[in-house]
C-alpha positions as CSV (number, residue, x, y, z in Angstrom):
1,M,-0.2,0.0,-0.2
2,L,1.5,3.5,-1.2
3,E,0.9,7.2,0.1
4,L,-1.1,9.1,-2.8
5,N,1.3,11.2,-5.4
6,G,2.9,10.3,-8.5
7,A,1.9,10.8,-12.2
8,A,-1.0,10.5,-13.9
9,G,-2.1,7.8,-16.2
10,N,-5.0,4.9,-17.6
11,A,-5.7,1.8,-17.8
12,P,-7.6,0.0,-20.9
13,A,-11.0,-0.7,-20.4
14,Q,-11.9,-4.9,-20.7
15,G,-15.5,-5.1,-22.0
16,D,-18.6,-4.2,-20.5
17,L,-17.4,-6.4,-16.9
18,I,-14.3,-4.4,-16.5
19,I,-14.2,-0.4,-17.4
20,D,-12.2,3.1,-16.3
21,G,-14.3,5.4,-14.5
22,S,-14.3,9.0,-14.0
23,D,-15.4,11.6,-11.6
24,Q,-18.2,12.9,-14.3
25,T,-19.2,9.0,-14.9
26,F,-18.8,7.6,-11.1
27,M,-22.7,8.0,-10.3
28,Q,-23.7,6.5,-13.4
29,D,-20.9,3.5,-13.6
30,V,-20.9,3.0,-9.8
31,V,-24.0,4.4,-8.0
32,E,-26.7,4.0,-10.5
33,A,-25.0,0.4,-11.7
34,S,-25.0,-0.7,-8.5
35,Q,-29.2,-0.9,-8.4
36,Q,-28.9,-3.7,-10.7
37,V,-25.7,-5.8,-9.8
38,P,-22.4,-5.3,-7.4
39,V,-19.8,-3.0,-8.4
40,I,-16.3,-2.6,-7.2
41,V,-14.9,0.1,-7.5
42,D,-10.7,-0.5,-7.9
43,F,-8.7,2.9,-6.9
44,W,-5.5,2.8,-8.1
45,A,-3.0,4.9,-10.2
46,T,0.1,4.2,-13.0
47,W,3.1,4.8,-10.7
48,C,1.8,1.9,-7.6
49,G,3.6,-0.8,-7.6
50,P,1.0,-2.6,-6.1
51,C,-1.7,-2.3,-7.7
52,K,0.0,-3.7,-10.6
53,T,-0.6,-7.1,-8.6
54,L,-3.8,-6.4,-7.3
55,G,-5.6,-5.1,-10.2
56,P,-5.5,-7.9,-12.7
57,A,-6.4,-10.3,-9.8
58,L,-9.7,-8.4,-9.5
59,E,-10.3,-8.4,-13.2
60,S,-9.6,-12.2,-13.2
61,A,-11.8,-12.3,-10.6
62,V,-14.3,-10.3,-12.2
63,T,-14.3,-12.3,-15.2
64,K,-15.0,-15.9,-13.3
65,A,-17.8,-14.7,-11.6
66,G,-19.5,-14.0,-15.1
67,G,-21.7,-10.7,-14.8
68,K,-22.6,-11.2,-11.0
69,V,-20.2,-8.1,-10.8
70,R,-18.8,-5.2,-12.5
71,L,-15.4,-3.6,-11.5
72,V,-14.9,0.3,-12.2
73,K,-11.4,1.1,-12.6
74,I,-10.6,4.9,-11.2
75,D,-7.2,6.4,-12.0
76,V,-6.7,9.0,-8.9
77,D,-4.5,11.0,-10.7
78,R,-6.7,12.2,-13.3
79,N,-10.2,11.7,-11.0
80,Q,-9.5,13.2,-8.0
81,M,-12.6,14.7,-7.1
82,V,-14.3,11.5,-6.4
83,A,-10.8,9.9,-4.5
84,G,-11.2,13.1,-2.4
85,Q,-15.2,12.2,-1.4
86,M,-14.5,8.5,-0.8
87,R,-11.8,10.0,1.5
88,V,-9.1,7.8,-1.0
89,Q,-5.4,8.8,1.3
90,S,-3.4,5.3,0.1
91,I,-3.5,3.0,-3.2
92,P,-4.6,0.5,-3.6
93,T,-8.0,1.3,-2.1
94,V,-11.3,-1.4,-2.7
95,Y,-14.5,0.1,-2.4
96,A,-17.8,-2.5,-3.1
97,F,-21.5,-0.5,-4.1
98,W,-24.5,-2.9,-3.7
99,Q,-27.9,-0.1,-4.4
100,G,-26.1,2.7,-4.3
101,Q,-24.3,2.1,-1.1
102,P,-20.9,0.8,-0.2
103,V,-20.7,-2.6,1.5
104,D,-17.6,-3.5,1.9
105,G,-13.7,-2.3,0.8
106,F,-10.1,-2.8,1.9
107,Q,-7.0,-1.3,1.5
108,G,-4.0,-2.8,0.0
109,T,-3.2,-6.4,-1.6
110,L,-4.7,-9.1,-1.1
111,P,-3.9,-12.8,-2.0
112,P,-5.6,-14.0,-5.6
113,S,-7.7,-16.3,-2.9
114,E,-8.5,-13.7,-0.8
115,V,-9.6,-11.9,-3.9
116,E,-11.6,-14.8,-5.2
117,A,-13.3,-14.9,-2.0
118,F,-14.1,-10.9,-2.1
119,V,-15.9,-10.9,-5.1
120,K,-17.9,-14.3,-4.7
121,K,-19.2,-12.8,-1.5
122,L,-20.3,-10.3,-3.6
123,A,-21.8,-11.7,-6.3
124,D,-24.2,-13.6,-3.8
125,L,-25.1,-10.4,-3.3
126,A,-27.7,-10.4,-6.2
127,G,-28.7,-13.7,-6.0
128,G,-31.5,-15.7,-4.5
129,E,-32.0,-15.5,-0.5
130,D,-29.4,-12.4,-0.4
131,E,-31.4,-10.7,-3.0
132,S,-35.0,-10.8,-0.4
133,L,-32.8,-9.4,2.4
134,A,-31.8,-7.0,0.4
135,E,-35.0,-5.7,-0.4
136,A,-36.0,-6.2,3.1
137,V,-33.2,-3.8,4.3
138,A,-33.7,-1.7,1.5
139,A,-37.9,-2.1,3.0
140,A,-36.5,-0.9,6.7
141,E,-34.7,1.8,5.2
142,T,-38.1,3.5,3.8
143,M,-40.1,2.8,7.4
144,L,-37.1,4.6,9.0
145,E,-37.3,7.7,6.6
146,E,-40.5,8.0,6.5
147,G,-40.7,8.2,10.5
148,D,-42.0,4.4,11.5
149,A,-38.5,3.5,13.4
150,E,-40.1,0.9,15.4
151,G,-41.5,-0.8,12.5
152,A,-37.4,-0.4,10.7
153,A,-35.9,-1.8,14.1
154,E,-38.2,-5.0,13.7
155,T,-37.8,-5.7,10.2
156,F,-33.7,-4.7,10.9
157,A,-33.9,-7.1,14.0
158,A,-35.8,-10.1,11.3
159,I,-33.2,-9.8,9.3
160,L,-30.0,-10.0,11.5
161,Q,-32.2,-13.4,12.5
162,E,-31.4,-14.6,9.2
163,E,-28.3,-13.0,8.8
164,P,-26.3,-12.2,11.9
165,E,-23.2,-10.7,9.7
166,N,-25.6,-8.5,8.0
167,A,-23.7,-5.0,8.1
168,A,-26.6,-2.5,6.4
169,A,-29.2,-4.5,9.0
170,Y,-26.9,-3.7,11.7
171,G,-26.4,-0.3,11.2
172,G,-30.0,0.0,10.2
173,L,-30.9,-1.4,13.9
174,V,-28.3,0.8,15.6
175,R,-30.0,3.6,13.5
176,A,-34.0,3.2,14.3
177,T,-33.0,2.5,18.0
178,L,-31.5,6.1,18.0
179,A,-34.6,7.5,16.4
180,L,-36.5,5.6,19.2
181,G,-34.2,7.8,21.3
182,Q,-32.7,4.8,22.9
183,V,-28.6,6.4,22.8
184,D,-27.6,3.6,25.5
185,E,-29.6,0.7,23.8
186,A,-28.6,1.8,20.5
187,E,-24.7,1.4,21.6
188,A,-25.4,-2.0,23.3
189,V,-26.9,-3.1,19.8
190,L,-23.6,-1.8,17.9
191,N,-21.2,-3.1,20.5
192,G,-22.8,-6.3,19.6
193,A,-22.1,-6.5,16.5
194,P,-20.1,-10.0,15.3
195,A,-16.0,-8.4,15.1
196,E,-16.0,-9.8,11.2
197,I,-18.3,-7.1,10.3
198,A,-17.1,-3.7,13.1
199,D,-15.3,-2.5,10.6
200,K,-17.8,-2.1,7.8
201,P,-19.1,1.7,6.5
202,E,-22.6,1.1,7.8
203,L,-21.7,0.3,11.2
204,E,-19.1,3.2,11.0
205,A,-21.5,5.1,10.1
206,A,-23.8,4.1,12.8
207,R,-20.6,4.6,15.4
208,A,-20.4,8.1,14.3
209,Q,-24.4,9.1,14.5
210,I,-24.2,8.0,18.4
211,T,-21.2,10.3,18.5
212,L,-23.5,13.0,17.4
213,T,-26.6,12.3,19.1
214,R,-24.5,11.9,22.7
215,Q,-23.1,15.8,21.3
216,A,-26.0,17.1,20.6
217,A,-27.7,16.3,24.0
218,D,-25.1,18.5,25.4
219,A,-25.4,21.1,23.1
220,G,-28.1,23.5,24.6
221,P,-31.3,25.0,22.6
222,V,-31.1,26.0,18.9
223,A,-32.4,29.4,19.3
224,E,-30.7,30.4,22.2
225,L,-27.3,29.7,20.3
226,Q,-28.6,30.9,17.2
227,A,-29.5,34.2,19.1
228,A,-25.3,33.8,20.9
229,V,-24.3,33.1,17.4
230,D,-26.4,36.6,16.0
231,A,-25.0,38.5,18.7
232,D,-21.7,37.9,18.2
233,P,-20.6,36.0,15.2
234,D,-17.2,35.4,16.3
235,N,-18.1,33.5,19.7
236,L,-16.6,30.1,17.4
237,Q,-17.8,28.3,20.8
238,A,-21.6,29.2,20.7
239,R,-21.3,28.3,16.2
240,F,-19.9,24.9,16.9
241,D,-22.4,24.1,19.4
242,L,-25.5,25.3,17.4
243,A,-24.0,23.1,14.7
244,T,-24.3,20.5,17.2
245,A,-27.3,21.2,18.1
246,L,-28.8,21.7,14.5
247,H,-27.6,18.3,14.2
248,G,-29.3,16.9,16.8
249,A,-32.8,18.8,15.6
250,G,-32.2,16.8,12.3
251,Q,-31.1,20.0,10.2
252,T,-27.8,18.1,8.6
253,E,-27.8,21.0,6.2
254,Q,-27.8,23.9,8.9
255,A,-25.1,22.1,11.0
256,V,-22.8,21.5,8.0
257,A,-22.8,25.4,6.7
258,E,-22.3,26.6,10.4
259,L,-19.2,23.9,10.5
260,L,-18.0,25.4,7.3
261,E,-18.6,29.1,8.6
262,L,-16.3,28.4,11.7
263,F,-13.5,26.7,9.3
264,R,-13.3,30.0,7.1
265,R,-13.5,32.3,10.1
266,D,-10.3,29.8,11.9
267,R,-9.4,26.4,10.4
268,E,-7.1,25.8,13.8
269,W,-9.8,26.5,16.4
270,N,-10.1,24.1,19.1
271,D,-7.3,22.2,17.6
272,G,-9.4,22.0,14.2
273,A,-12.5,21.3,15.4
274,A,-14.8,22.1,12.8
275,K,-12.7,20.1,10.2
276,A,-13.3,17.0,13.1
277,Q,-16.9,17.5,13.8
278,L,-17.5,17.7,9.6
279,F,-15.6,14.7,9.0
280,Q,-17.7,13.1,11.9
281,I,-20.9,13.8,10.3
282,F,-19.7,12.6,7.0
283,D,-19.0,9.5,8.3
284,A,-22.5,9.5,9.4
285,L,-24.2,9.7,6.5
286,K,-24.2,7.4,3.2
287,P,-21.5,9.1,1.2
288,T,-23.3,9.9,-1.9
289,D,-25.2,12.0,0.6
290,P,-25.6,16.0,-1.6
291,I,-25.0,16.8,1.9
292,V,-21.8,15.3,2.0
293,L,-20.6,15.8,-1.2
294,N,-21.7,19.7,-1.7
295,G,-20.1,19.9,2.1
296,R,-16.7,17.7,0.9
297,R,-16.8,20.1,-2.4
298,K,-16.7,23.7,0.0
299,L,-14.7,22.1,2.4
300,S,-12.2,21.0,-0.3
301,S,-12.0,24.7,-2.1
302,M,-11.4,26.1,1.8
303,I,-8.2,23.9,2.5
304,F,-6.3,24.9,-0.7
305,A,-7.8,27.7,-1.4
């Protein structure tokens, strides 16, 4: 695994199952395509030695899967926007998407046998019983979005009875429990997740959500904090607390806006607390959420201005 640097390059496309992706086509090639079939994203560069080992192994395994999985190769030198949005800090980095969401991934190289096992596990998502479970997860997510946290929790729990290592269901159960106002219970659910999935993106997002919920409980009323910021825009602690309270009240976009303004005023305040809190919020959301994409873009423009 190598730290990011080096010169630009490009790899040849190898048919419909293995294609070169870009900043401009990521939504179509990965997010939209993964609604039908799991999509593996390989972040690589021409100068990266380990990439030259992992890339062919991935291509071979995807080819053997016979259309059940697709591979999109992203040259990080030519496509820095999507690499930044996915927080790729070293390569090779691999993400797997299914139904528009990242469901697995790893950094560095793996032996060919482990690469094949990784691809096979993804291929299994698109067939038979796994497909019905994926549909059940989607239904539970809809319940949660529509405010039926109790029904969503029951559905996520039922899915886990069938598949105890379903990371999407575990993360959903944590978020549904949080929506019911049961923070301690949500943390207990998270702590009870099998070790095999403890580092999955869905559980990392749930962990960030718990942290933010606990912070919001101590932040104070939104109206009082807003009044404090209006009275003194340079009161950075009040602005930080306002962002925390806004997020706790479900006003995530406004919370991100306040943190971006805090960062603009003093990026080093409280050891870079604004930037750290922004990443905490981004981690709690889906990587493709417009709030995440817009927030990361604005933060990047401030950092590199």
